[in-house]
C-alpha positions in Angstrom: -77.5 85.2 27.3 -73.6 85.0 26.6 -71.8 82.5 28.7 -68.0 82.3 28.2 -66.2 79.1 28.1 -64.5 78.4 31.4 -61.0 79.0 30.0 -62.0 82.3 28.8 -63.7 83.6 32.1 -63.5 87.4 31.9 -65.5 88.6 35.0 -64.1 88.8 38.5 -66.2 87.4 41.2 -66.5 89.5 44.3 -68.1 88.9 47.8 -71.8 89.2 48.0 -72.2 88.4 44.2 -75.3 86.2 43.3 -74.2 83.2 41.2 -75.7 80.1 39.7 -73.7 76.7 40.7 -73.4 74.6 37.5 -74.6 71.0 38.4 -74.2 68.3 35.4 -77.0 66.1 36.9 -79.7 68.8 36.3 -80.9 71.2 33.6 -79.9 74.9 34.1 -83.3 76.0 35.4 -82.7 73.4 38.4 -79.2 74.7 39.1 -78.7 76.0 42.7 -78.4 79.9 43.4 -76.1 81.3 45.9 -74.3 84.1 47.2 -70.4 84.3 47.4 -69.4 84.6 51.0 -65.5 84.4 50.5 -63.0 84.2 47.6 -59.9 82.2 47.6 -56.8 83.3 45.4 -54.2 81.3 43.8 -50.4 81.8 43.7 -50.8 84.0 40.8 -53.4 86.4 42.7 -56.4 85.3 40.6 -59.6 84.1 42.1 -59.6 80.2 41.9 -62.4 79.3 44.2 -65.3 80.6 46.1 -67.3 79.8 49.2 -70.9 80.0 48.2 -73.9 80.1 50.7 -77.0 78.3 49.3 -80.4 77.9 50.6 -79.4 74.8 52.6 -75.6 75.0 53.2 -72.2 76.5 52.2 -70.3 75.1 49.1 -66.7 75.7 48.3 -65.9 75.0 44.5 -63.9 76.5 41.7 -65.1 79.6 39.7 -65.3 77.4 36.6 -68.5 75.9 38.1 -70.0 79.5 38.8 -72.1 81.8 36.5 -72.5 85.3 37.5 -76.0 86.6 37.5 -74.7 90.3 36.9 -77.5 91.8 39.0 -75.4 95.0 39.7 -74.9 95.8 36.0 -78.8 95.4 35.4 -79.6 97.8 38.2 -77.2 100.3 36.6 -78.5 100.1 33.2 -82.1 100.3 34.5 -81.0 103.5 36.5 -79.6 105.0 33.2 -82.8 104.3 31.5 -84.6 106.3 34.2 -82.5 109.2 33.7 -82.9 109.5 30.0 -85.8 111.8 28.8 -88.4 110.5 26.5 -89.1 112.4 23.3 -92.7 112.5 22.0 -94.3 113.9 19.0 -96.1 117.2 19.8 -99.7 117.7 18.5 -98.6 120.6 16.3 -97.2 118.2 13.8 -100.4 117.3 12.6 -100.0 115.9 9.0 -102.6 115.6 6.6 -102.8 112.6 4.1 -105.0 112.1 1.1 -108.7 112.7 1.5 -108.1 115.0 4.8 -107.4 112.2 7.3 -105.3 112.8 10.2 -103.2 109.7 11.0 -103.0 108.6 14.6 -99.4 108.0 15.5 -98.6 105.3 18.2 -97.5 106.5 21.7 -94.2 104.8 22.7 
């Protein structure tokens, strides 16, 4: 998992993105998960903070403490995998090795 340093954040957060909320008190597997409800921009037009709805409440915080789970990109990737065709070896490619044995090829 590649996590960019906060000074080099490249992803733009959108409403309805699922994010992890960084908390120094806990290890990463105990961080809160939430959904972005609203984004706030700075004077330069970049997103600087977000309102995140968690299980219990809503938290407003800087984007430096948020890590995008990139679920949309994973869904696009799996749909591309479903579209690709799988090529298999046909049975007509029987190869005979020494002593007349026919090797069994693994199915993938």
